[in-house]
N, C-alpha and C positions, 0 to 999 in steps of 0.2 A: 815504749818507755821502760827504762830500767827500774828495777826494784830499789826502794830506799834501803839505806843501811839498816834501819830499824826492822824492815821486812826481812832482810837477810838474816839478821840476828834472831828474829822470831823463828824462822824456818830451822836454823841450825840448832837452837836450844830445844825446840820441840822434838826434833829428831833425836837429839842426844839424851834427853832426860824425860820425855813424856810428862811434862809438868802438869800438876793439877791447877796451878795458877801461874800466869806469866804476864808481867807488865813491863813494857819497854818504854821508858819516858825520855823524851828528847829534852835535855836541859841546855841545849846549845845557846838559846836566846839569852840565858842568864850569864853567859860567858862571852858575849859579843864584844870584840875588841880586846879581849884578854889573851894571854899566852895560850897557844893551842887552838885558837879560833882561826880556822882556815877559810872562813867565809862561805862554807858549803851549807851551813845550817845543820850539819850532822857531825859535830865534833865532840859533844859531851852527852852521855846518857846515864840513866839510872836503870838498872835491871832488878826487878823484884820477881823472884822465882821460887816456887815451892814444888818439890818433887820427892817421891819416895826414894829415888836414887841417892839422895843425900843422907839417908838415915844413919849410915855408919861412918859419916865423915864429920870432922870438926869444921869450924868456920873457915879456916884457911884452906883446907882441902876442898871445900865447896867452891870457894872463890877461884882456886886454881883450876878446878874442873870446868867451871863456866868459861874462864878465859881460854882454856885449851879447846873447848868446843867451838869457840868463835874464830879460831884459826888466826889469820893475819889481820882481822878487822881491828883488834885492839892494838894500839901502838903504831899501826901503819896507816889505817884509814880513819880511826877514831882516836882522839887525843886522850880522853878520859872516860872511864866507866866505873860507876859506883855499883856494887853488887850486894844485894840483900838476898841471900839464898837460905832456904829453910825447908823443913819437912812439913807436910800438911798437919794442921792442928798442933803445931809446935809453939 
């Protein structure tokens, strides 16, 4: 059985940022039948991540770093990702 997209994202983000907190929430059911819903059940996600690696980055830089770490997942395999990236105790 292959890993879910959420599992792949978890692995990539853990490797890239060593987060102190990471939650990957599958929001796909809320978008069923809407644009971008491919029927896979893995089209829309929210990522909540806290890592010390973000300490010298502004909000946009953090989001770009997360998207870069996910490689081809965003835009190719997943339609939409909401990102909440911060530093621990921020």
